[in-house]
N, CA, C and O atoms as a GROMACS GRO file, in nm:
protein
  464
    1MET      N    1   8.067   7.658   8.169
    1MET     CA    2   8.198   7.746   8.139
    1MET      C    3   8.294   7.657   8.057
    1MET      O    4   8.360   7.560   8.093
    2SER      N    5   8.278   7.734   7.904
    2SER     CA    6   8.361   7.612   7.815
    2SER      C    7   8.493   7.659   7.826
    2SER      O    8   8.518   7.778   7.807
    3GLY      N    9   8.581   7.576   7.856
    3GLY     CA   10   8.707   7.579   7.818
    3GLY      C   11   8.740   7.575   8.011
    3GLY      O   12   8.848   7.624   8.040
    4GLU      N   13   8.667   7.528   8.118
    4GLU     CA   14   8.708   7.524   8.222
    4GLU      C   15   8.771   7.420   8.238
    4GLU      O   16   8.754   7.311   8.184
    5ARG      N   17   8.888   7.467   8.355
    5ARG     CA   18   8.992   7.393   8.348
    5ARG      C   19   8.977   7.323   8.562
    5ARG      O   20   8.955   7.401   8.654
    6ARG      N   21   8.995   7.177   8.580
    6ARG     CA   22   8.956   7.190   8.666
    6ARG      C   23   9.126   7.045   8.687
    6ARG      O   24   9.204   6.987   8.612
    7PHE      N   25   9.080   7.060   8.916
    7PHE     CA   26   9.237   6.954   8.935
    7PHE      C   27   9.226   6.873   8.910
    7PHE      O   28   9.176   6.816   9.007
    8PRO      N   29   9.247   6.759   8.777
    8PRO     CA   30   9.226   6.585   8.775
    8PRO      C   31   9.212   6.532   8.942
    8PRO      O   32   9.288   6.581   9.026
    9PRO      N   33   9.131   6.449   8.972
    9PRO     CA   34   9.091   6.384   9.072
    9PRO      C   35   9.167   6.305   9.056
    9PRO      O   36   9.216   6.291   9.168
   10GLU      N   37   9.235   6.211   8.964
   10GLU     CA   38   9.367   6.124   8.970
   10GLU      C   39   9.467   6.169   9.081
   10GLU      O   40   9.548   6.103   9.147
   11LYS      N   41   9.434   6.309   9.080
   11LYS     CA   42   9.588   6.304   9.130
   11LYS      C   43   9.588   6.380   9.296
   11LYS      O   44   9.681   6.438   9.352
   12ILE      N   45   9.462   6.358   9.340
   12ILE     CA   46   9.383   6.395   9.473
   12ILE      C   47   9.521   6.405   9.563
   12ILE      O   48   9.564   6.508   9.613
   13ALA      N   49   9.561   6.318   9.570
   13ALA     CA   50   9.691   6.251   9.700
   13ALA      C   51   9.779   6.372   9.653
   13ALA      O   52   9.817   6.397   9.767
   14SER      N   53   9.843   6.468   9.577
   14SER     CA   54   9.934   6.574   9.634
   14SER      C   55   9.844   6.669   9.728
   14SER      O   56   9.893   6.729   9.824
   15LEU      N   57   9.732   6.675   9.698
   15LEU     CA   58   9.654   6.825   9.762
   15LEU      C   59   9.708   6.792   9.947
   15LEU      O   60   9.702   6.878  10.035
   16ASP      N   61   9.748   6.675   9.964
   16ASP     CA   62   9.722   6.601  10.101
   16ASP      C   63   9.904   6.585  10.173
   16ASP      O   64   9.948   6.566  10.286
   17ALA      N   65   9.970   6.607  10.027
   17ALA     CA   66  10.104   6.529  10.027
   17ALA      C   67  10.228   6.608  10.138
   17ALA      O   68  10.224   6.731  10.141
   18PRO      N   69  10.329   6.540  10.220
   18PRO     CA   70  10.399   6.633  10.326
   18PRO      C   71  10.497   6.737  10.239
   18PRO      O   72  10.580   6.816  10.282
   19GLU      N   73  10.457   6.710  10.103
   19GLU     CA   74  10.614   6.824   9.998
   19GLU      C   75  10.529   6.975   9.962
   19GLU      O   76  10.580   7.078   9.920
   20ARG      N   77  10.345   6.942  10.002
   20ARG     CA   78  10.287   7.100  10.005
   20ARG      C   79  10.295   7.188  10.118
   20ARG      O   80  10.257   7.305  10.115
   21GLU      N   81  10.371   7.100  10.270
   21GLU     CA   82  10.319   7.218  10.345
   21GLU      C   83  10.491   7.256  10.357
   21GLU      O   84  10.491   7.379  10.353
   22LEU      N   85  10.574   7.230  10.365
   22LEU     CA   86  10.689   7.286  10.284
   22LEU      C   87  10.693   7.415  10.199
   22LEU      O   88  10.766   7.514  10.211
   23HIS      N   89  10.580   7.383  10.095
   23HIS     CA   90  10.634   7.473   9.964
   23HIS      C   91  10.487   7.601  10.027
   23HIS      O   92  10.513   7.716   9.994
   24GLN      N   93  10.327   7.583  10.121
   24GLN     CA   94  10.251   7.566  10.160
   24GLN      C   95  10.184   7.549  10.258
   24GLN      O   96  10.071   7.503  10.272
   25PRO      N   97  10.287   7.604  10.359
   25PRO     CA   98  10.229   7.572  10.477
   25PRO      C   99  10.086   7.672  10.508
   25PRO      O  100  10.067   7.791  10.481
   26ALA      N  101  10.000   7.570  10.575
   26ALA     CA  102   9.897   7.599  10.620
   26ALA      C  103   9.862   7.683  10.746
   26ALA      O  104   9.758   7.747  10.725
   27ALA      N  105   9.915   7.703  10.869
   27ALA     CA  106   9.965   7.754  10.953
   27ALA      C  107   9.928   7.938  10.930
   27ALA      O  108   9.840   8.009  10.979
   28PRO      N  109  10.006   7.961  10.863
   28PRO     CA  110   9.994   8.161  10.821
   28PRO      C  111   9.885   8.242  10.811
   28PRO      O  112   9.846   8.351  10.855
   29LEU      N  113   9.839   8.134  10.722
   29LEU     CA  114   9.680   8.146  10.637
   29LEU      C  115   9.549   8.127  10.728
   29LEU      O  116   9.434   8.170  10.714
   30VAL      N  117   9.605   8.052  10.822
   30VAL     CA  118   9.452   7.973  10.928
   30VAL      C  119   9.530   8.119  11.037
   30VAL      O  120   9.437   8.195  11.064
   31ASP      N  121   9.609   8.149  11.074
   31ASP     CA  122   9.650   8.220  11.141
   31ASP      C  123   9.624   8.394  11.118
   31ASP      O  124   9.638   8.469  11.214
   32LEU      N  125   9.589   8.443  10.990
   32LEU     CA  126   9.617   8.578  10.955
   32LEU      C  127   9.367   8.548  10.966
   32LEU      O  128   9.281   8.606  11.033
   33VAL      N  129   9.363   8.472  10.898
   33VAL     CA  130   9.191   8.411  10.939
   33VAL      C  131   9.121   8.449  11.036
   33VAL      O  132   9.028   8.525  11.064
   34ALA      N  133   9.210   8.353  11.092
   34ALA     CA  134   9.139   8.337  11.224
   34ALA      C  135   9.161   8.466  11.353
   34ALA      O  136   9.092   8.448  11.454
   35ALA      N  137   9.234   8.566  11.351
   35ALA     CA  138   9.266   8.692  11.385
   35ALA      C  139   9.137   8.761  11.344
   35ALA      O  140   9.069   8.780  11.444
   36TRP      N  141   9.077   8.805  11.233
   36TRP     CA  142   8.966   8.785  11.241
   36TRP      C  143   8.862   8.783  11.265
   36TRP      O  144   8.772   8.851  11.217
   37GLY      N  145   8.856   8.690  11.358
   37GLY     CA  146   8.755   8.642  11.394
   37GLY      C  147   8.565   8.663  11.343
   37GLY      O  148   8.458   8.713  11.378
   38PRO      N  149   8.665   8.540  11.185
   38PRO     CA  150   8.484   8.577  11.081
   38PRO      C  151   8.404   8.458  11.203
   38PRO      O  152   8.442   8.393  11.300
   39ARG      N  153   8.268   8.481  11.125
   39ARG     CA  154   8.159   8.401  11.179
   39ARG      C  155   8.105   8.271  11.052
   39ARG      O  156   8.046   8.163  11.063
   40ALA      N  157   8.166   8.356  10.924
   40ALA     CA  158   8.155   8.196  10.808
   40ALA      C  159   8.237   8.276  10.694
   40ALA      O  160   8.250   8.393  10.659
   41ILE      N  161   8.284   8.145  10.656
   41ILE     CA  162   8.444   8.094  10.561
   41ILE      C  163   8.351   8.059  10.515
   41ILE      O  164   8.251   7.997  10.552
   42LEU      N  165   8.422   8.144  10.343
   42LEU     CA  166   8.372   8.017  10.217
   42LEU      C  167   8.507   7.964  10.170
   42LEU      O  168   8.580   8.058  10.140
   43ASP      N  169   8.566   7.847  10.154
   43ASP     CA  170   8.670   7.820  10.044
   43ASP      C  171   8.617   7.784   9.958
   43ASP      O  172   8.536   7.692   9.969
   44LEU      N  173   8.647   7.852   9.825
   44LEU     CA  174   8.657   7.791   9.657
   44LEU      C  175   8.770   7.676   9.676
   44LEU      O  176   8.883   7.666   9.723
   45GLY      N  177   8.686   7.604   9.621
   45GLY     CA  178   8.815   7.496   9.514
   45GLY      C  179   8.864   7.398   9.704
   45GLY      O  180   8.981   7.366   9.722
   46VAL      N  181   8.815   7.383   9.754
   46VAL     CA  182   8.783   7.332   9.890
   46VAL      C  183   8.904   7.263   9.889
   46VAL      O  184   8.987   7.266   9.980
   47GLY      N  185   8.917   7.172   9.735
   47GLY     CA  186   8.971   6.975   9.730
   47GLY      C  187   8.933   6.949   9.870
   47GLY      O  188   8.815   6.953   9.905
   48THR      N  189   9.018   6.927   9.943
   48THR     CA  190   9.012   6.779  10.034
   48THR      C  191   9.062   6.877  10.178
   48THR      O  192   9.109   6.812  10.272
   49GLY      N  193   9.055   6.971  10.189
   49GLY     CA  194   8.998   7.026  10.291
   49GLY      C  195   9.160   7.070  10.319
   49GLY      O  196   9.203   7.009  10.417
   50TYR      N  197   9.236   7.138  10.272
   50TYR     CA  198   9.392   7.160  10.321
   50TYR      C  199   9.395   7.269  10.407
   50TYR      O  200   9.482   7.268  10.495
   51PHE      N  201   9.300   7.388  10.398
   51PHE     CA  202   9.236   7.495  10.496
   51PHE      C  203   9.165   7.518  10.569
   51PHE      O  204   9.178   7.587  10.670
   52ALA      N  205   9.032   7.438  10.509
   52ALA     CA  206   8.909   7.468  10.560
   52ALA      C  207   8.929   7.313  10.701
   52ALA      O  208   8.858   7.310  10.802
   53LEU      N  209   8.983   7.257  10.685
   53LEU     CA  210   8.984   7.209  10.878
   53LEU      C  211   9.079   7.246  10.957
   53LEU      O  212   9.065   7.248  11.079
   54PRO      N  213   9.207   7.286  10.886
   54PRO     CA  214   9.235   7.372  11.008
   54PRO      C  215   9.117   7.444  11.070
   54PRO      O  216   9.077   7.446  11.186
   55LEU      N  217   9.070   7.506  10.952
   55LEU     CA  218   8.968   7.624  11.002
   55LEU      C  219   8.884   7.630  11.112
   55LEU      O  220   8.853   7.702  11.207
   56CYS      N  221   8.856   7.504  11.050
   56CYS     CA  222   8.707   7.455  11.151
   56CYS      C  223   8.817   7.397  11.283
   56CYS      O  224   8.777   7.424  11.397
   57ALA      N  225   8.934   7.330  11.274
   57ALA     CA  226   8.970   7.266  11.433
   57ALA      C  227   8.989   7.425  11.534
   57ALA      O  228   8.958   7.421  11.653
   58ARG      N  229   9.052   7.580  11.461
   58ARG     CA  230   9.095   7.670  11.484
   58ARG      C  231   8.967   7.740  11.554
   58ARG      O  232   8.959   7.788  11.667
   59LEU      N  233   8.872   7.731  11.458
   59LEU     CA  234   8.711   7.790  11.527
   59LEU      C  235   8.623   7.779  11.510
   59LEU      O  236   8.557   7.812  11.411
   60PRO      N  237   8.577   7.698  11.657
   60PRO     CA  238   8.520   7.592  11.637
   60PRO      C  239   8.339   7.658  11.615
   60PRO      O  240   8.253   7.591  11.558
   61GLY      N  241   8.319   7.763  11.658
   61GLY     CA  242   8.182   7.864  11.620
   61GLY      C  243   8.143   7.904  11.514
   61GLY      O  244   8.040   7.960  11.476
   62ALA      N  245   8.245   7.867  11.462
   62ALA     CA  246   8.238   7.958  11.254
   62ALA      C  247   8.194   7.839  11.234
   62ALA      O  248   8.194   7.732  11.296
   63ARG      N  249   8.148   7.890  11.109
   63ARG     CA  250   8.034   7.839  10.967
   63ARG      C  251   8.195   7.848  10.868
   63ARG      O  252   8.266   7.937  10.823
   64VAL      N  253   8.194   7.659  10.869
   64VAL     CA  254   8.323   7.673  10.741
   64VAL      C  255   8.225   7.617  10.612
   64VAL      O  256   8.147   7.522  10.617
   65ILE      N  257   8.249   7.693  10.510
   65ILE     CA  258   8.165   7.597  10.417
   65ILE      C  259   8.289   7.606  10.296
   65ILE      O  260   8.351   7.707  10.260
   66GLY      N  261   8.303   7.475  10.252
   66GLY     CA  262   8.382   7.436  10.120
   66GLY      C  263   8.271   7.378  10.019
   66GLY      O  264   8.172   7.306  10.032
   67LEU      N  265   8.325   7.434   9.930
   67LEU     CA  266   8.258   7.513   9.745
   67LEU      C  267   8.366   7.369   9.693
   67LEU      O  268   8.456   7.349   9.774
   68ASP      N  269   8.365   7.302   9.610
   68ASP     CA  270   8.446   7.246   9.471
   68ASP      C  271   8.357   7.155   9.364
   68ASP      O  272   8.300   7.051   9.400
   69ALA      N  273   8.352   7.203   9.237
   69ALA     CA  274   8.300   7.164   9.137
   69ALA      C  275   8.317   7.031   9.146
   69ALA      O  276   8.258   6.976   9.053
   70GLU      N  277   8.378   6.946   9.224
   70GLU     CA  278   8.420   6.776   9.208
   70GLU      C  279   8.381   6.759   9.281
   70GLU      O  280   8.409   6.824   9.382
   71ALA      N  281   8.291   6.664   9.283
   71ALA     CA  282   8.196   6.516   9.329
   71ALA      C  283   8.304   6.478   9.471
   71ALA      O  284   8.293   6.516   9.587
   72ARG      N  285   8.428   6.369   9.396
   72ARG     CA  286   8.509   6.368   9.488
   72ARG      C  287   8.624   6.407   9.542
   72ARG      O  288   8.716   6.359   9.609
   73MET      N  289   8.580   6.551   9.476
   73MET     CA  290   8.683   6.591   9.578
   73MET      C  291   8.586   6.661   9.735
   73MET      O  292   8.648   6.739   9.808
   74LEU      N  293   8.477   6.633   9.762
   74LEU     CA  294   8.443   6.603   9.850
   74LEU      C  295   8.379   6.474   9.884
   74LEU      O  296   8.319   6.497   9.988
   75GLU      N  297   8.366   6.390   9.861
   75GLU     CA  298   8.383   6.264   9.922
   75GLU      C  299   8.448   6.242   9.967
   75GLU      O  300   8.418   6.193  10.076
   76ALA      N  301   8.643   6.258   9.926
   76ALA     CA  302   8.762   6.276  10.022
   76ALA      C  303   8.741   6.385  10.101
   76ALA      O  304   8.817   6.344  10.189
   77LEU      N  305   8.691   6.517  10.158
   77LEU     CA  306   8.627   6.607  10.200
   77LEU      C  307   8.579   6.528  10.286
   77LEU      O  308   8.686   6.483  10.327
   78ALA      N  309   8.470   6.456  10.369
   78ALA     CA  310   8.412   6.442  10.388
   78ALA      C  311   8.482   6.316  10.533
   78ALA      O  312   8.485   6.306  10.656
   79GLY      N  313   8.536   6.236  10.389
   79GLY     CA  314   8.638   6.131  10.516
   79GLY      C  315   8.745   6.206  10.581
   79GLY      O  316   8.811   6.150  10.668
   80ARG      N  317   8.779   6.369  10.536
   80ARG     CA  318   8.904   6.362  10.614
   80ARG      C  319   8.807   6.444  10.732
   80ARG      O  320   8.831   6.419  10.850
   81ALA      N  321   8.704   6.536  10.700
   81ALA     CA  322   8.633   6.597  10.754
   81ALA      C  323   8.544   6.543  10.930
   81ALA      O  324   8.510   6.606  11.031
   82GLU      N  325   8.537   6.395  10.887
   82GLU     CA  326   8.545   6.357  10.960
   82GLU      C  327   8.645   6.240  11.072
   82GLU      O  328   8.602   6.214  11.185
   83ALA      N  329   8.762   6.186  11.026
   83ALA     CA  330   8.833   6.192  11.051
   83ALA      C  331   8.888   6.294  11.193
   83ALA      O  332   8.918   6.273  11.310
   84ALA      N  333   8.882   6.401  11.112
   84ALA     CA  334   8.927   6.503  11.195
   84ALA      C  335   8.852   6.591  11.353
   84ALA      O  336   8.892   6.668  11.440
   85GLY      N  337   8.695   6.504  11.308
   85GLY     CA  338   8.619   6.524  11.410
   85GLY      C  339   8.528   6.714  11.336
   85GLY      O  340   8.472   6.787  11.418
   86CYS      N  341   8.531   6.735  11.253
   86CYS     CA  342   8.507   6.820  11.192
   86CYS      C  343   8.391   6.804  11.120
   86CYS      O  344   8.346   6.903  11.062
   87ALA      N  345   8.309   6.652  11.113
   87ALA     CA  346   8.222   6.674  11.000
   87ALA      C  347   8.127   6.698  10.982
   87ALA      O  348   8.060   6.676  10.881
   88GLY      N  349   8.077   6.791  11.155
   88GLY     CA  350   7.913   6.866  11.180
   88GLY      C  351   7.978   6.990  11.207
   88GLY      O  352   7.902   7.061  11.273
   89ALA      N  353   8.092   7.050  11.180
   89ALA     CA  354   8.144   7.182  11.186
   89ALA      C  355   8.151   7.234  11.023
   89ALA      O  356   8.162   7.352  10.989
   90LEU      N  357   8.141   7.109  10.926
   90LEU     CA  358   8.189   7.163  10.752
   90LEU      C  359   8.050   7.117  10.702
   90LEU      O  360   7.969   7.024  10.706
   91GLU      N  361   8.073   7.244  10.650
   91GLU     CA  362   7.940   7.236  10.527
   91GLU      C  363   7.994   7.234  10.360
   91GLU      O  364   8.086   7.300  10.313
   92SER      N  365   7.936   7.169  10.315
   92SER     CA  366   7.968   7.128  10.165
   92SER      C  367   7.898   7.131  10.029
   92SER      O  368   7.801   7.072   9.982
   93ILE      N  369   7.972   7.212   9.990
   93ILE     CA  370   7.838   7.231   9.825
   93ILE      C  371   7.949   7.205   9.685
   93ILE      O  372   8.063   7.251   9.675
   94GLU      N  373   7.883   7.128   9.596
   94GLU     CA  374   7.921   7.102   9.539
   94GLU      C  375   7.894   7.186   9.360
   94GLU      O  376   7.820   7.170   9.264
   95ALA      N  377   7.973   7.252   9.388
   95ALA     CA  378   7.936   7.394   9.210
   95ALA      C  379   8.005   7.450   9.252
   95ALA      O  380   8.045   7.493   9.360
   96GLY      N  381   8.039   7.448   9.029
   96GLY     CA  382   8.168   7.553   9.047
   96GLY      C  383   8.148   7.758   9.122
   96GLY      O  384   8.052   7.816   9.172
   97ALA      N  385   8.276   7.799   9.095
   97ALA     CA  386   8.336   7.888   9.118
   97ALA      C  387   8.275   8.034   9.057
   97ALA      O  388   8.310   8.147   9.093
   98GLU      N  389   8.208   8.010   8.989
   98GLU     CA  390   8.158   8.147   8.900
   98GLU      C  391   8.013   8.101   8.932
   98GLU      O  392   7.940   8.146   8.843
   99LEU      N  393   7.959   8.047   9.001
   99LEU     CA  394   7.819   8.072   9.066
   99LEU      C  395   7.777   8.016   9.145
   99LEU      O  396   7.716   7.909   9.147
  100ILE      N  397   7.825   8.126   9.266
  100ILE     CA  398   7.781   8.043   9.384
  100ILE      C  399   7.685   8.052   9.482
  100ILE      O  400   7.668   8.164   9.530
  101PRO      N  401   7.605   7.944   9.533
  101PRO     CA  402   7.444   7.980   9.547
  101PRO      C  403   7.494   7.973   9.727
  101PRO      O  404   7.531   7.878   9.796
  102LEU      N  405   7.478   8.084   9.750
  102LEU     CA  406   7.512   8.095   9.904
  102LEU      C  407   7.459   8.255   9.841
  102LEU      O  408   7.494   8.312   9.738
  103PRO      N  409   7.366   8.296   9.946
  103PRO     CA  410   7.325   8.479   9.947
  103PRO      C  411   7.445   8.599   9.935
  103PRO      O  412   7.558   8.556   9.960
  104ASP      N  413   7.442   8.662   9.920
  104ASP     CA  414   7.523   8.809   9.853
  104ASP      C  415   7.540   8.814  10.061
  104ASP      O  416   7.448   8.780  10.136
  105SER      N  417   7.680   8.865  10.110
  105SER     CA  418   7.719   8.945  10.242
  105SER      C  419   7.670   8.792  10.308
  105SER      O  420   7.592   8.812  10.401
  106SER      N  421   7.696   8.636  10.282
  106SER     CA  422   7.650   8.544  10.431
  106SER      C  423   7.784   8.538  10.444
  106SER      O  424   7.794   8.604  10.547
  107VAL      N  425   7.929   8.498  10.407
  107VAL     CA  426   8.074   8.520  10.434
  107VAL      C  427   8.090   8.652  10.525
  107VAL      O  428   8.023   8.754  10.536
  108ASP      N  429   8.202   8.609  10.581
  108ASP     CA  430   8.315   8.727  10.626
  108ASP      C  431   8.454   8.699  10.538
  108ASP      O  432   8.528   8.792  10.504
  109VAL      N  433   8.481   8.552  10.505
  109VAL     CA  434   8.614   8.609  10.408
  109VAL      C  435   8.539   8.477  10.311
  109VAL      O  436   8.428   8.424  10.313
  110VAL      N  437   8.638   8.463  10.248
  110VAL     CA  438   8.641   8.426  10.109
  110VAL      C  439   8.779   8.360  10.076
  110VAL      O  440   8.850   8.452  10.034
  111LEU      N  441   8.849   8.243  10.077
  111LEU     CA  442   8.946   8.184  10.074
  111LEU      C  443   8.920   8.133   9.923
  111LEU      O  444   8.819   8.078   9.878
  112MET      N  445   9.063   8.172   9.845
  112MET     CA  446   9.121   8.092   9.698
  112MET      C  447   9.213   8.097   9.680
  112MET      O  448   9.276   8.196   9.645
  113VAL      N  449   9.250   7.992   9.698
  113VAL     CA  450   9.416   7.967   9.700
  113VAL      C  451   9.408   7.820   9.582
  113VAL      O  452   9.340   7.717   9.584
  114ASN      N  453   9.501   7.867   9.496
  114ASN     CA  454   9.554   7.785   9.372
  114ASN      C  455   9.408   7.738   9.331
  114ASN      O  456   9.392   7.616   9.318
  115LEU      N  457   9.295   7.826   9.308
  115LEU     CA  458   9.209   7.786   9.216
  115LEU      C  459   9.247   7.870   9.058
  115LEU      O  460   9.256   7.788   8.967
  116TYR      N  461   9.267   8.003   9.017
  116TYR     CA  462   9.260   8.053   8.937
  116TYR      C  463   9.385   8.106   8.870
  116TYR      O  464   9.377   8.171   8.766
   0.00000   0.00000   0.00000
């Protein structure tokens, strides 16, 4: 995609900064999604897993997929998932959101927070 804008990896620390919880708490969205009881969740632009990791913890039987176009984000996500005990429950895919490499109807919920 020409002119594509991506989150700069050098600002990765801001994705998990305590200030983010003040203006964008994860819990309300996690509660809402968990109430639906999805079996598969796709987090587009997963970054470091701000929403994906709490969803893995809250829905241990669900398939949580994090998609990001930036390999460095997925590396950070893998480290955070390992530390949170969610490494086996979280699948990551390196791809852009324009062409998602998943079959149609393979997820119940798609999250796209701060992506566009």
